[in-house]
N, C-alpha and C positions, 0 to 999 in steps of 0.2 A: 870655904865650901867649894866643892867641885860643881860647876854649873853647866847646865845644858842650855844652849841658845836656840835649839830646834826641837820640835816634837819628834817622837820616834814612832815608826810603824814596825813592830816586831812581827816578822813573818815566819811561816814554816810551810814547806811544800812536801807533798808526797807525789811520786812520779812512777811512770813505767820504767822497767829496767830491761835492757837488752845487752848484747855482747857484740863488740866490734870485731874486725878481722884479725886482731891480735889476741882476742880472748878477754879483753878488758871490759868491765861493766860500763854501760852507757845509760844515762838517764835522760829521756827526751821529752816526754809528754806529761804535763802536770795532771794529776787526777784529784788532788785535794789541796785547796788553798785556804790557809787560816792566817789571820792577822789580828793584832791587838794594837790599838792606838794609845800611846802614852804622851801626855802633855809635857811641857818643859819642866814641870815639877815631878815627873815620873809618876803621875796619877793615871790609872787606867780610865779611859773615857768611853771607848767603844770597841766592838770586835766585829770581825768579818769571817764568814765561813761558807765556802761553796765547794761542792763536788764538781768535777769537770770530766766530761766525756772525752777520752783520749783518742788519738788517731792510730794508736797501736794497742795491741792486746795487753791485758794485765796478766803477767805470768803468775804461777803458783806461789813463788817466793814472795812477791809483793802482796798477793792476796793474804797470805799467812801473816806477813809483817804488819799490814795496815788494817786488815779486816775488810778491805774494800773489794767487792766482787764486781765482775762485769755487769751483773744485773743492777747493781746499785747506781752505776753511772750511765746505763743505757739510755735513759730518758733525760739526762742532764745536758745543758748546753756545753758546747766546746769552748776552748780558750778564746776563740774569736769573739765570743759573747762575754765570757767571764773576765778576760783581761781588761776591756774597757769599763766593765762594771766595777772592778776593783779600783781602777784609776778614779772613777767618779766618787767612789766611797771615800778614798783618801782626800780628794778635793773637798768633799762635804765636811770633813773633819778639820782640815787645815786651811782651806781656802786656796792654797797653792801647793801643787804636788812638789815643786822644787824646794819648798820650805821644809819639808819633812826629811828625816834621815831614816833609811831602812836599817833594820837590825835583825840579826838571826843568830842561831846557835851554830856557828860555822859558816861564815859568809862564802866560803869557797864552793859550797854546794847550792844553797838556796838562791842567792842573787844571780849568779851566772845562768842558772836554770830558768829563773823568772825572765831574765833578759832574752834568753834564747827563745822562749815561747812568745814573747811580745814580737820579736823580730820575725819569727817564722810566720806569723799571721799578718805581717805587713805593718805593724805598729811601731812607732818610735818609742824607745824605752823612756818613760817620762820622769824617772827618778834621778836624783843627784847621784854622782859617782862616789860620794863620800858616804860610808856606811859604818855602823858599829858592829863589831864581832863580839857577841856576848861570851862566846867560848874563850876568847882572848882575855876578856875582863876576868873571867873565872880563873884562868891560869894565873893571872897577876895576883888575884886574891889569895890563891893557894900559896904562891911563892912568897908574898909579903908576910903571910901569917905562919910561915915556917912549915907548911904541910907538904906532903908529897904531891907532885904534879902529874901523876899518871892516872888519875881518876877524874878526868875532866869530861863528865857526862851528866845529862839531865837528872838521871835517877840518883846519882850520888848527891847532888846538891839538893834535890827535893827531899831526900831522907835527912840530910844535915839540917835543913831549915824546917823540917817537919811539915812539908807541903804535900797535899793530897791532890793528885791530878783529877780534873773534872772530866773523866773519860779515859780511854785507853791511850797509852803512848803510841807514837807513830800514826796518830791522826792529827791533821794539821792544826786545828784550833787548840786541841789539848796541848800539843808541844809548844805552840806559839804563846799560849797563856802561861804555861809553866816557865818558859824562857823569860817572859816579861816579869813574872813574879821573882824569879831568881835574880834578874838584873837589878830590880829595886832593892833586894836584900844586900846584894854585893855592893851596890853603889853607896848605900848608907854605911856599910862597914868601911869601905875604902876612904870615905871622908875622914874617918878617924886616923888614917895613916899620914895625913898632911895637916900640919898646923902652921898658921901664919907667923912670920917673924915680926920684927919691929917695922914700923911704917917705912916703906921704900925698900925693904929687904925681901928677897924671894922666899917662897915657902920652903920649909925644911921638913924632912921626913921624920916621922916619929915611930919608934919601934913599938908595935902593938901586938900583943899575943891574944888571939881570939879563942874563946872556948869552942 
């Protein structure tokens, strides 16, 4: 059995978008933070969802993508309030923030952005540097099952596993909950790819073709 020794906090962030001096997109201020807490058995225990008032305007593209308007966040707290609130929520679930491992659909976006927002507001980033990239797990699942690996997105896996989003995509809690559910399904399937050898021998891979 593939075993987790730490609970997971699956996160998703939506953020403002700008353009740097080279014309590349920048994402700076969190406007929506969603998270799902999974225990070591990959059972969903709690969820967290907060809109965040950003320090930058929300442009038309982000409004169309997320459905979040300036009016929706105008009376919400900024990240200086929401960041510590999120930390306390994780502590309430796990007892120790360092005990959990963050997970996201593409760690290259969400976790650096979360770290940036903690640091911008003068907070030490409280989470472990070890994190699980669910998108990489999905890529492995596709590869091991002999499928094409060019459709590594939430919508593809949601359709494959017949999962219905509880809200619109590109809202943080909707995407975090979908990511968590997909991870649970992938994890169960991946356990079937590894079978133990005789006592003292390493695990050997098993060729499994999934429907």
